[in-house]
N, CA, C and O of each residue as an XYZ file, in Angstrom:
636
protein
N     132.071    141.254    208.481
C     131.319    140.788    209.638
C     130.403    139.639    209.215
O     129.706    139.720    208.203
N     130.419    138.591    209.996
C     129.600    137.429    209.703
C     128.332    137.459    210.550
O     128.256    138.168    211.554
N     127.345    136.682    210.129
C     126.058    136.628    210.820
C     125.790    135.218    211.320
O     126.447    134.262    210.907
N     124.827    135.105    212.204
C     124.420    133.800    212.710
C     123.928    132.964    211.527
O     123.155    133.436    210.694
N     124.388    131.726    211.474
C     124.022    130.821    210.384
C     125.049    130.768    209.266
O     124.983    129.877    208.419
N     126.003    131.705    209.239
C     127.044    131.691    208.203
C     127.968    130.497    208.399
O     128.305    130.119    209.521
N     128.367    129.916    207.269
C     129.333    128.813    207.275
C     130.703    129.419    207.025
O     130.943    130.036    205.987
N     131.604    129.235    207.996
C     132.923    129.864    207.922
C     134.028    128.853    208.223
O     133.783    127.772    208.759
N     135.249    129.238    207.862
C     136.422    128.409    208.119
C     137.353    129.156    209.059
O     137.683    130.323    208.850
N     137.761    128.451    210.092
C     138.723    128.952    211.072
C     140.023    128.200    210.791
O     140.131    127.021    211.127
N     141.022    128.865    210.175
C     142.263    128.169    209.831
C     142.831    127.384    211.014
O     142.777    127.843    212.155
N     143.356    126.237    210.744
C     143.938    125.296    211.710
C     142.879    124.523    212.502
O     143.215    123.582    213.220
N     141.610    124.908    212.382
C     140.552    124.203    213.106
C     139.525    123.599    212.163
O     138.975    122.536    212.451
N     139.260    124.253    211.050
C     138.299    123.742    210.091
C     137.064    124.604    209.968
O     137.023    125.742    210.436
N     136.056    124.034    209.323
C     134.832    124.760    209.020
C     133.769    124.518    210.077
O     133.749    123.487    210.750
N     132.886    125.503    210.201
C     131.778    125.393    211.137
C     130.711    126.418    210.810
O     130.814    127.164    209.837
N     129.686    126.436    211.645
C     128.562    127.349    211.449
C     128.469    128.268    212.665
O     128.516    127.815    213.809
N     128.337    129.561    212.399
C     128.199    130.517    213.503
C     126.809    130.350    214.113
O     125.795    130.598    213.462
N     126.783    129.925    215.370
C     125.526    129.684    216.076
C     125.004    130.922    216.788
O     123.797    131.150    216.867
N     125.938    131.716    217.306
C     125.516    132.908    218.042
C     126.668    133.892    218.136
O     127.818    133.568    217.840
N     126.329    135.102    218.556
C     127.324    136.132    218.849
C     127.054    136.548    220.286
O     125.982    137.066    220.600
N     128.029    136.319    221.156
C     127.821    136.558    222.579
C     128.923    137.430    223.157
O     130.060    137.432    222.685
N     128.547    138.177    224.203
C     129.549    138.942    224.931
C     129.928    138.144    226.161
O     129.064    137.727    226.933
N     131.228    137.930    226.342
C     131.728    137.157    227.479
C     132.837    137.942    228.154
O     133.551    138.723    227.526
N     132.956    137.711    229.449
C     134.057    138.312    230.199
C     135.058    137.210    230.490
O     134.757    136.240    231.186
N     136.244    137.376    229.949
C     137.318    136.405    230.149
C     138.544    137.166    230.628
O     138.975    138.136    230.004
N     139.092    136.716    231.735
C     140.239    137.369    232.374
C     139.967    138.851    232.624
O     140.841    139.696    232.428
N     138.746    139.153    233.058
C     138.382    140.515    233.412
C     138.131    141.441    232.245
O     137.932    142.640    232.441
N     138.137    140.909    231.024
C     137.949    141.742    229.841
C     136.706    141.274    229.081
O     136.595    140.101    228.723
N     135.764    142.209    228.835
C     134.560    141.881    228.076
C     134.836    142.040    226.583
O     135.359    143.054    226.122
N     134.461    140.993    225.850
C     134.612    141.012    224.400
C     133.445    140.268    223.771
O     132.803    139.438    224.415
N     133.178    140.571    222.511
C     132.163    139.842    221.761
C     132.838    138.688    221.025
O     133.953    138.817    220.519
N     132.132    137.557    220.979
C     132.658    136.350    220.353
C     131.640    135.742    219.402
O     130.435    135.764    219.651
N     132.166    135.190    218.288
C     131.360    134.295    217.476
C     131.426    132.950    218.187
O     132.504    132.515    218.594
N     130.297    132.296    218.339
C     130.275    130.934    218.851
C     130.031    130.056    217.627
O     128.959    130.090    217.022
N     131.053    129.268    217.277
C     131.020    128.472    216.053
C     130.909    126.998    216.404
O     131.696    126.479    217.197
N     129.931    126.327    215.812
C     129.763    124.885    216.009
C     130.460    124.165    214.868
O     130.197    124.420    213.693
N     131.357    123.256    215.243
C     132.099    122.473    214.257
C     131.294    121.205    213.944
O     130.789    120.564    214.865
N     131.164    120.830    212.668
C     130.374    119.645    212.324
C     131.052    118.338    212.741
O     130.383    117.326    212.950
N     132.358    118.363    212.859
C     133.087    117.155    213.241
C     133.474    117.241    214.709
O     134.006    118.258    215.154
N     133.217    116.209    215.443
C     133.620    116.179    216.842
C     132.681    116.923    217.771
O     132.956    117.026    218.967
N     131.579    117.444    217.253
C     130.584    118.146    218.068
C     131.234    119.141    219.022
O     130.960    119.136    220.222
N     132.095    119.989    218.478
C     132.858    120.948    219.273
C     132.360    122.366    218.985
O     131.873    122.659    217.893
N     132.492    123.238    219.989
C     132.190    124.655    219.803
C     133.461    125.458    220.024
O     134.266    125.146    220.902
N     133.628    126.495    219.217
C     134.808    127.345    219.294
C     134.350    128.792    219.463
O     133.409    129.236    218.805
N     135.021    129.516    220.345
C     134.739    130.945    220.526
C     135.816    131.740    219.800
O     137.011    131.532    220.014
N     135.376    132.653    218.939
C     136.307    133.459    218.158
C     136.045    134.932    218.463
O     134.953    135.431    218.193
N     137.034    135.633    219.025
C     136.837    137.062    219.327
C     136.579    137.862    218.050
O     137.329    137.746    217.080
N     135.530    138.662    218.050
C     135.184    139.456    216.871
C     136.300    140.407    216.468
O     136.509    140.660    215.281
N     137.025    140.940    217.464
C     138.081    141.900    217.123
C     139.350    141.227    216.580
O     140.301    141.917    216.212
N     139.374    139.895    216.526
C     140.541    139.180    215.985
C     140.255    138.490    214.650
O     141.124    137.806    214.108
N     139.054    138.663    214.123
C     138.643    137.939    212.923
C     139.609    138.156    211.756
O     139.964    137.204    211.062
N     140.032    139.395    211.538
C     140.950    139.693    210.428
C     142.288    138.980    210.629
O     142.808    138.362    209.701
N     142.846    139.066    211.841
C     144.150    138.455    212.130
C     144.099    136.936    212.025
O     145.043    136.300    211.555
N     142.995    136.371    212.466
C     142.843    134.912    212.471
C     142.700    134.381    211.054
O     143.160    133.280    210.752
N     142.069    135.152    210.190
C     141.864    134.717    208.803
C     140.547    133.986    208.601
O     140.419    133.183    207.677
N     139.558    134.258    209.463
C     138.240    133.647    209.319
C     137.687    134.014    207.944
O     137.750    135.173    207.533
N     137.149    133.029    207.241
C     136.625    133.275    205.892
C     135.393    132.409    205.647
O     135.133    131.458    206.384
N     134.633    132.751    204.597
C     133.476    131.949    204.201
C     133.956    130.626    203.620
O     135.075    130.529    203.116
N     133.092    129.596    203.693
C     133.466    128.318    203.082
C     133.458    128.466    201.567
O     132.936    129.438    201.019
N     134.049    127.480    200.907
C     134.166    127.529    199.455
C     132.832    127.195    198.777
O     131.950    126.574    199.372
N     132.712    127.622    197.526
C     131.518    127.351    196.715
C     131.653    125.963    196.068
O     132.706    125.331    196.151
N     130.583    125.506    195.429
C     130.630    124.207    194.746
C     131.645    124.222    193.599
O     132.286    123.206    193.329
N     131.795    125.364    192.924
C     132.796    125.482    191.861
C     134.198    125.311    192.442
O     135.052    124.639    191.862
N     134.415    125.936    193.602
C     135.728    125.820    194.251
C     135.967    124.410    194.770
O     137.116    123.976    194.848
N     134.908    123.684    195.128
C     135.051    122.279    195.545
C     135.673    121.487    194.397
O     136.557    120.657    194.610
N     135.199    121.752    193.175
C     135.747    121.045    192.008
C     137.225    121.389    191.807
O     138.017    120.533    191.415
N     137.590    122.636    192.076
C     138.996    123.035    191.958
C     139.847    122.344    193.028
O     140.992    121.975    192.765
N     139.295    122.169    194.232
C     139.993    121.444    195.297
C     140.202    119.990    194.871
O     141.266    119.415    195.099
N     139.174    119.401    194.249
C     139.291    118.014    193.773
C     140.398    117.903    192.720
O     141.125    116.910    192.679
N     140.520    118.922    191.874
C     141.581    118.931    190.859
C     142.960    118.979    191.524
O     143.891    118.313    191.071
N     143.090    119.764    192.593
C     144.363    119.830    193.329
C     144.677    118.456    193.922
O     145.812    117.987    193.842
N     143.676    117.817    194.511
C     143.881    116.496    195.113
C     144.258    115.453    194.063
O     145.005    114.516    194.346
N     143.735    115.623    192.852
C     143.962    114.666    191.775
C     145.285    114.902    191.048
O     145.705    114.075    190.238
N     145.935    116.019    191.331
C     147.177    116.392    190.660
C     148.346    115.530    191.158
O     148.213    114.769    192.116
N     149.471    115.669    190.493
C     150.679    114.952    190.912
C     151.269    115.604    192.150
O     150.996    116.767    192.449
N     152.077    114.844    192.860
C     152.764    115.343    194.047
C     153.647    116.524    193.648
O     154.300    116.493    192.605
N     153.665    117.560    194.479
C     154.526    118.706    194.185
C     155.871    118.507    194.883
O     156.001    117.698    195.802
N     156.844    119.250    194.431
C     158.199    119.125    194.970
C     158.204    119.472    196.459
O     157.692    120.512    196.873
N     158.792    118.579    197.248
C     158.891    118.797    198.690
C     160.346    118.624    199.113
O     161.136    117.959    198.443
N     160.673    119.242    200.245
C     162.009    119.091    200.795
C     162.268    117.621    201.127
O     161.362    116.903    201.551
N     163.496    117.187    200.933
C     163.867    115.831    201.328
C     164.017    115.767    202.843
O     163.711    114.749    203.463
N     164.492    116.867    203.436
C     164.662    116.942    204.880
C     163.278    117.036    205.528
O     162.533    117.976    205.248
N     162.925    116.082    206.387
C     161.579    116.019    206.954
C     161.247    117.258    207.782
O     160.097    117.697    207.819
N     162.263    117.823    208.450
C     162.036    118.993    209.301
C     161.614    120.203    208.461
O     160.673    120.913    208.817
N     162.307    120.429    207.357
C     161.958    121.536    206.456
C     160.612    121.286    205.793
O     159.806    122.203    205.639
N     160.374    120.036    205.400
C     159.106    119.665    204.779
C     157.949    119.905    205.762
O     156.900    120.426    205.385
N     158.157    119.519    207.016
C     157.146    119.689    208.052
C     156.813    121.174    208.244
O     155.643    121.554    208.295
N     157.853    122.006    208.350
C     157.642    123.455    208.545
C     156.924    124.076    207.348
O     156.021    124.895    207.516
N     157.329    123.683    206.138
C     156.693    124.217    204.927
C     155.216    123.810    204.878
O     154.352    124.625    204.554
N     154.939    122.561    205.198
C     153.549    122.094    205.207
C     152.736    122.796    206.286
O     151.575    123.134    206.055
N     153.318    123.021    207.452
C     152.615    123.712    208.534
C     152.258    125.135    208.107
O     151.160    125.614    208.391
N     153.182    125.805    207.429
C     152.905    127.164    206.938
C     151.744    127.156    205.940
O     150.910    128.062    205.936
N     151.701    126.124    205.096
C     150.628    126.016    204.105
C     149.275    125.816    204.797
O     148.272    126.400    204.386
N     149.252    125.001    205.833
C     148.003    124.749    206.566
C     147.562    126.015    207.301
O     146.384    126.371    207.276
N     148.510    126.693    207.955
C     148.192    127.900    208.723
C     147.660    129.023    207.840
O     146.959    129.912    208.324
N     147.985    128.991    206.554
C     147.543    130.049    205.638
C     146.020    130.123    205.561
O     145.457    131.180    205.274
N     145.355    128.994    205.819
C     143.900    128.963    205.733
C     143.391    128.805    204.309
O     142.184    128.713    204.091
N     144.299    128.771    203.337
C     143.944    128.614    201.927
C     143.598    127.143    201.676
O     144.449    126.270    201.846
N     142.372    126.871    201.279
C     141.910    125.492    201.100
C     142.728    124.748    200.042
O     142.914    123.536    200.147
N     143.214    125.459    199.031
C     144.014    124.808    197.987
C     145.377    124.378    198.542
O     145.906    123.335    198.159
N     145.934    125.179    199.437
C     147.202    124.829    200.088
C     147.010    123.618    201.007
O     147.848    122.717    201.041
N     145.905    123.608    201.746
C     145.603    122.475    202.635
C     145.414    121.212    201.790
O     145.910    120.145    202.149
N     144.699    121.333    200.672
C     144.484    120.192    199.780
C     145.813    119.677    199.224
O     146.000    118.467    199.097
N     146.731    120.576    198.894
C     148.040    120.170    198.381
C     148.834    119.422    199.452
O     149.517    118.444    199.148
N     148.747    119.874    200.694
C     149.433    119.178    201.795
C     148.850    117.775    201.959
O     149.590    116.801    202.094
N     147.525    117.678    201.945
C     146.865    116.370    202.075
C     147.321    115.444    200.948
O     147.711    114.301    201.189
N     147.266    115.952    199.714
C     147.670    115.143    198.553
C     149.127    114.684    198.678
O     149.433    113.501    198.525
N     150.018    115.642    198.958
C     151.446    115.307    199.027
C     151.740    114.288    200.120
O     152.496    113.341    199.903
N     151.145    114.477    201.291
C     151.418    113.548    202.394
C     150.784    112.178    202.160
O     151.366    111.156    202.526
N     149.591    112.148    201.552
C     148.971    110.855    201.251
C     149.808    110.081    200.233
O     150.024    108.879    200.386
N     150.274    110.773    199.200
C     151.094    110.106    198.179
C     152.446    109.680    198.752
O     152.943    108.598    198.438
N     153.030    110.518    199.581
C     154.309    110.166    200.211
C     154.140    108.963    201.139
O     155.003    108.088    201.205
N     153.015    108.934    201.853
C     152.746    107.825    202.762
C     152.665    106.505    201.994
O     153.197    105.489    202.440
N     151.995    106.525    200.834
C     151.883    105.311    200.018
C     153.238    104.885    199.470
O     153.517    103.694    199.334
N     154.079    105.871    199.155
C     155.375    105.597    198.529
C     156.459    105.238    199.542
O     157.131    104.217    199.400
N     156.628    106.076    200.563
C     157.755    105.915    201.486
C     157.351    105.823    202.947
O     158.184    105.507    203.796
N     156.097    106.091    203.255
C     155.673    106.134    204.649
C     155.925    107.512    205.245
O     156.677    108.313    204.692
N     155.283    107.777    206.384
C     155.399    109.079    207.042
C     155.919    108.913    208.460
O     155.709    107.884    209.102
N     156.597    109.939    208.929
C     157.012    109.968    210.331
C     155.757    110.168    211.175
O     154.697    110.503    210.645
N     155.870    109.968    212.455
C     154.733    110.158    213.359
C     154.195    111.580    213.266
O     152.982    111.786    213.220
N     155.095    112.565    213.238
C     154.684    113.971    213.148
C     153.940    114.264    211.862
O     152.931    114.969    211.871
N     154.436    113.723    210.749
C     153.781    113.960    209.467
C     152.447    113.214    209.381
O     151.501    113.702    208.762
N     152.372    112.048    209.995
C     151.112    111.300    210.008
C     150.037    112.100    210.774
O     148.877    112.158    210.366
N     150.456    112.711    211.889
C     149.533    113.540    212.674
C     149.125    114.777    211.867
O     147.958    115.170    211.869
N     150.096    115.387    211.179
C     149.809    116.548    210.343
C     148.812    116.180    209.241
O     147.880    116.938    208.968
N     149.005    115.030    208.614
C     148.088    114.575    207.569
C     146.680    114.427    208.143
O     145.707    114.847    207.517
N     146.572    113.840    209.317
C     145.267    113.677    209.957
C     144.593    115.014    210.218
O     143.399    115.169    209.959
N     145.349    115.982    210.728
C     144.802    117.314    211.011
C     144.383    118.033    209.728
O     143.296    118.608    209.656
N     145.257    117.995    208.714
C     144.959    118.667    207.443
C     143.735    118.030    206.782
O     142.892    118.725    206.215
N     143.651    116.719    206.862
C     142.520    116.007    206.275
C     141.217    116.388    206.988
O     140.185    116.552    206.338
N     141.257    116.529    208.313
C     140.066    116.920    209.070
C     139.604    118.326    208.685
O     138.406    118.580    208.566
N     140.559    119.235    208.491
C     140.226    120.593    208.068
C     139.521    120.546    206.712
O     138.497    121.198    206.506
N     140.083    119.767    205.797
C     139.519    119.631    204.454
C     138.148    118.959    204.504
O     137.210    119.413    203.850
N     138.031    117.889    205.270
C     136.759    117.168    205.401
C     135.676    118.094    205.949
O     134.558    118.111    205.434
N     135.999    118.865    206.989
C     134.988    119.738    207.604
C     134.442    120.752    206.604
O     133.252    121.067    206.622
N     135.312    121.262    205.731
C     134.843    122.234    204.742
C     134.032    121.559    203.641
O     133.045    122.121    203.167
N     134.436    120.370    203.232
C     133.678    119.639    202.208
C     132.297    119.249    202.729
O     131.316    119.292    201.987
N     132.220    118.870    203.997
C     130.937    118.510    204.614
C     129.952    119.671    204.490
O     128.804    119.471    204.094
N     130.395    120.879    204.825
C     129.503    122.043    204.776
C     129.283    122.552    203.352
O     128.178    122.977    203.014
N     130.313    122.513    202.524
C     130.192    123.046    201.158
C     129.303    122.164    200.283
O     128.532    122.671    199.467
N     129.411    120.847    200.452
C     128.637    119.923    199.603
C     127.387    119.386    200.280
O     126.543    118.765    199.634
N     127.267    119.625    201.590
C     126.103    119.116    202.319
C     126.115    117.602    202.427
O     125.077    116.951    202.315
N     127.303    117.046    202.647
C     127.458    115.591    202.754
C     127.948    115.229    204.153
O     128.290    116.107    204.944
N     127.980    113.937    204.451
C     128.465    113.518    205.763
C     129.984    113.327    205.737
O     130.618    113.359    204.683
N     130.537    113.130    206.921
C     131.985    113.025    207.083
C     132.572    111.869    206.272
O     133.602    112.028    205.618
N     131.920    110.717    206.314
C     132.416    109.536    205.610
C     132.475    109.774    204.097
O     133.440    109.389    203.438
N     131.438    110.411    203.560
C     131.404    110.712    202.119
C     132.516    111.681    201.729
O     133.129    111.538    200.671
N     132.771    112.665    202.587
C     133.837    113.626    202.320
C     135.199    112.933    202.314
O     136.041    113.218    201.463
N     135.410    112.027    203.261
C     136.680    111.286    203.296
C     136.835    110.417    202.062
O     137.932    110.316    201.513
N     135.757    109.789    201.617
C     135.805    108.963    200.410
C     136.135    109.800    199.183
O     136.887    109.365    198.311
N     135.564    111.019    199.117
C     135.876    111.932    198.008
C     137.374    112.206    197.941
O     137.984    112.160    196.872
N     137.951    112.493    199.105
C     139.386    112.791    199.175
C     140.203    111.580    198.788
O     141.117    111.677    197.968
N     139.880    110.430    199.376
C     140.650    109.200    199.104
C     140.563    108.788    197.632
O     141.537    108.284    197.073
N     139.414    108.997    197.009
C     139.240    108.655    195.594
C     140.019    109.626    194.722
O     140.595    109.224    193.711
N     140.044    110.896    195.100
C     140.719    111.916    194.283
C     142.246    111.763    194.318
O     142.920    112.053    193.329
N     142.790    111.310    195.447
C     144.251    111.185    195.576
C     144.662    109.779    195.172
O     144.538    108.831    195.947
N     145.149    109.664    193.955
C     145.597    108.378    193.436
C     147.003    108.513    192.875
O     147.301    109.474    192.165
N     147.876    107.549    193.190
C     149.248    107.607    192.655
C     149.308    107.415    191.157
O     150.392    107.440    190.575
């Protein structure tokens, strides 16, 4: 169970801070929700408390883990499917896992592939989404702004 003020990650959406816990009636059903404020895009997300385990809500990474994420970004490209459809599905599964190291690997692989061969429209959109998830967590974990987090990522991923 998380508390107000906790910094958490909502897989596929990114990191945010729990602002409140409220009971709301939606479609005739009363449930308790975490109200999470996202640092990017000034967005709020409602997360049902009874779905937290299924969703994979977790605490943000520590500063030590930030360094491990940077190491993943700095690593060489990992083996990917040549078929874009299979590659896309595999990358989507990695992002959905909510594992920051998997998201970092997707960002690294797609950034390096983009520099080498270019990306399809779908993969370019996926890269943007994965990068936003990573940026949002770095912003909260390191206490930096969005631009600095993006620069960290861009500097770490080098061919």
